[in-house]
C-alpha positions as CSV (number, residue, x, y, z in Angstrom):
1,M,15.9,9.6,-9.8
2,L,12.3,10.1,-8.8
3,Q,10.8,13.5,-8.4
4,Q,10.8,14.9,-4.9
5,F,7.5,16.7,-5.4
6,L,5.0,18.1,-7.9
7,D,4.9,21.5,-6.3
8,E,7.5,22.4,-3.6
9,T,5.1,25.0,-2.1
10,K,2.4,22.5,-1.4
11,V,2.0,19.8,1.2
12,E,1.6,16.6,-0.9
13,V,0.6,13.1,0.2
14,G,1.5,10.2,-2.0
15,I,-0.7,7.1,-2.0
16,D,-0.3,3.6,-3.2
17,E,-1.6,0.1,-2.4
18,A,-0.4,-3.5,-2.2
19,G,-2.4,-6.7,-2.6
20,R,-5.0,-5.4,-5.0
21,G,-4.6,-8.4,-7.3
22,C,-4.3,-11.0,-4.5
23,L,-6.7,-14.0,-4.1
24,F,-6.2,-14.0,-0.3
25,G,-6.1,-11.4,2.5
26,P,-6.7,-7.7,2.7
27,V,-5.7,-4.9,0.4
28,C,-3.3,-2.5,2.1
29,V,-3.0,1.2,1.3
30,G,-0.1,3.4,2.3
31,A,0.2,7.2,2.3
32,V,3.3,9.3,2.9
33,I,4.1,13.0,3.1
34,W,7.8,13.1,2.3
35,P,10.2,16.0,2.9
36,N,11.3,18.2,0.0
37,E,14.9,17.0,0.7
38,D,15.9,13.4,1.7
39,P,17.0,13.3,5.3
40,L,20.3,11.5,6.1
41,H,20.1,7.9,7.2
42,N,21.9,7.3,10.5
43,G,24.1,10.3,9.7
44,S,25.0,9.0,6.2
45,I,23.8,8.9,2.6
46,P,20.0,8.2,2.5
47,P,18.9,5.0,0.8
48,E,17.3,5.4,-2.5
49,I,13.5,5.3,-2.4
50,K,12.0,3.3,-5.3
51,D,8.9,1.5,-6.3
52,S,8.5,-1.5,-3.9
53,K,8.6,-3.9,-6.8
54,K,12.1,-2.8,-7.8
55,V,13.9,-3.5,-4.5
56,S,14.6,-6.7,-2.5
57,E,12.7,-7.6,0.6
58,K,15.8,-6.8,2.7
59,K,16.1,-3.3,1.1
60,R,12.3,-2.7,1.5
61,L,12.6,-3.3,5.3
62,I,15.5,-0.8,5.5
63,L,13.4,1.7,3.5
64,K,10.4,1.0,5.7
65,E,12.3,2.1,8.8
66,Y,13.8,5.1,7.0
67,I,10.5,6.3,5.7
68,E,8.6,5.8,9.0
69,T,11.3,7.6,10.9
70,N,11.6,10.6,8.5
71,A,8.2,11.1,6.8
72,L,6.4,14.3,7.8
73,A,3.4,12.0,8.2
74,W,2.4,8.5,7.2
75,S,-0.5,6.1,7.4
76,V,-1.2,2.4,6.5
77,Q,-4.7,1.1,6.3
78,F,-6.1,-2.4,5.7
79,I,-9.4,-3.3,4.1
80,C,-10.4,-6.9,4.8
81,H,-11.3,-9.6,2.4
82,E,-15.0,-9.6,3.5
83,E,-15.4,-6.0,2.5
84,I,-13.7,-6.6,-0.8
85,D,-16.2,-9.4,-1.5
86,Q,-19.2,-7.2,-0.3
87,T,-18.3,-4.2,-2.4
88,N,-15.5,-4.8,-4.9
89,I,-11.7,-4.3,-4.9
90,L,-11.8,-0.8,-6.5
91,K,-14.3,0.5,-3.9
92,A,-12.3,-1.2,-1.1
93,T,-9.1,0.4,-2.3
94,M,-10.7,3.8,-2.5
95,K,-12.0,3.4,1.0
96,G,-8.5,2.6,2.2
97,M,-7.1,5.7,0.5
98,H,-9.7,7.9,2.2
99,Q,-9.0,6.3,5.5
100,C,-5.3,7.1,5.1
101,I,-6.1,10.7,4.2
102,D,-8.4,11.0,7.3
103,D,-5.6,9.7,9.4
104,I,-2.9,12.0,8.0
105,R,-5.1,15.1,8.2
106,K,-5.2,14.6,12.0
107,Q,-1.5,15.3,11.9
108,V,-0.9,17.6,8.9
109,K,-2.9,19.9,6.6
110,I,-2.9,18.5,3.1
111,D,-2.9,20.6,-0.1
112,T,-2.5,17.9,-2.8
113,I,-3.1,14.1,-3.1
114,L,-0.9,12.2,-5.5
115,V,-2.3,8.8,-6.3
116,D,-0.7,5.9,-8.1
117,G,-2.9,4.8,-11.1
118,N,-5.8,6.3,-12.8
119,H,-8.6,5.9,-10.2
120,F,-9.5,8.1,-7.2
121,K,-12.7,9.0,-5.5
122,I,-12.8,12.8,-4.9
123,Y,-12.0,13.6,-1.2
124,T,-13.7,16.4,0.5
125,D,-12.8,17.9,3.9
126,E,-15.2,18.7,6.8
127,D,-16.3,21.9,4.9
128,L,-17.1,19.8,1.9
129,E,-14.2,21.4,0.0
130,C,-12.4,19.1,-2.4
131,I,-8.7,18.6,-1.8
132,D,-6.8,18.7,-5.1
133,H,-5.7,15.3,-6.4
134,K,-3.6,14.0,-9.3
135,C,-3.7,10.5,-10.6
136,V,-0.4,9.4,-11.9
137,I,0.0,6.2,-14.0
138,G,3.3,4.7,-12.9
139,G,3.3,7.1,-10.0
140,D,5.5,4.9,-7.9
141,N,8.2,5.4,-10.6
142,T,7.6,9.1,-10.7
143,Y,7.2,10.6,-7.2
144,K,9.1,9.7,-4.1
145,S,6.0,10.2,-1.9
146,I,4.1,7.6,-3.9
147,A,7.1,5.2,-4.0
148,A,7.5,5.6,-0.2
149,A,3.8,4.8,0.2
150,S,4.2,1.7,-2.0
151,I,7.1,0.5,0.3
152,L,4.9,0.9,3.4
153,A,1.9,-0.8,1.9
154,K,4.0,-3.7,0.7
155,T,6.0,-4.3,3.9
156,H,3.1,-3.9,6.2
157,R,1.0,-6.3,4.2
158,D,3.8,-8.8,3.9
159,N,4.4,-8.7,7.6
160,Y,0.6,-9.2,8.2
161,I,0.7,-12.4,6.0
162,Y,3.8,-13.7,7.8
163,E,2.1,-13.3,11.2
164,L,-1.0,-15.2,9.9
165,V,1.1,-18.1,8.7
166,K,2.9,-18.2,12.1
167,Q,-0.5,-18.5,13.8
168,N,-2.0,-21.1,11.5
169,D,0.2,-23.8,10.0
170,V,-2.6,-24.8,7.5
171,L,-1.8,-21.6,5.6
172,N,1.6,-23.2,4.6
173,R,-0.4,-25.4,2.2
174,Y,-1.0,-22.4,0.1
175,D,2.7,-21.2,0.2
176,F,1.7,-17.8,1.5
177,N,5.1,-17.0,2.9
178,K,6.3,-16.9,-0.7
179,N,3.3,-15.7,-2.7
180,K,1.7,-13.4,-0.1
181,G,-1.7,-14.5,-1.5
182,Y,-1.1,-13.8,-5.2
183,G,-2.2,-16.5,-7.7
184,T,1.1,-18.3,-8.2
185,K,1.3,-21.8,-9.5
186,S,1.7,-23.3,-6.0
187,H,-1.3,-21.2,-4.7
188,M,-3.5,-22.3,-7.6
189,M,-2.6,-26.0,-7.1
190,A,-3.4,-25.7,-3.4
191,L,-6.8,-24.1,-4.2
192,K,-7.5,-27.0,-6.5
193,E,-6.6,-29.6,-3.9
194,Y,-7.9,-28.0,-0.7
195,G,-10.3,-25.3,-1.9
196,P,-10.6,-21.8,-0.4
197,I,-10.3,-21.1,3.3
198,E,-11.1,-18.1,5.6
199,G,-9.3,-15.2,4.1
200,H,-9.7,-16.0,0.5
201,R,-11.6,-13.5,-1.6
202,L,-14.6,-15.5,-2.7
203,S,-15.5,-12.9,-5.3
204,F,-12.2,-13.6,-7.1
205,K,-11.9,-16.5,-9.6
206,P,-11.1,-19.3,-8.9
207,C,-11.9,-18.9,-5.2
208,Y,-15.7,-19.0,-5.7
């Protein structure tokens, strides 16, 4: 069982990303403020929130709906491949995290930021006061808010890739419906045969 919160007296937002290691497409950041007690799901037992990598796609979609319906606040932000190439993937991810916080702060006052991993750029409010944050290695296996953020980031990014493939049949050459832009064998073979296309991160080997 994941922890419901770090401090039950604080408003905590959990943050995670999806697609950081991809060769194609944007990085997607999710952020969730989750209640201190899990709401019922359609009047019944709530589904178990887990790290997105530990549940099937079918279960992730159920969790996506549950989280978006019951979160106290949530946000999903995309940072495009051009910006990833212009800056780097770490800076792009940090920008996405800050955009999520900007968005959520329009809805709810935040006391604490819980971030999956070991990197975060200090966030200051409009009075230049730092909002407390905690980096948690394996955070999506520790706190429900971070795991919920990982679900939203993963499902929103996957859906984005599916829509791209629907709109452009050429993308099927790279097997994106299956690999979502990660460097699988089929993706690497297609890169070798056809080369990179619009959407590939040209700062990532072997796309350049």
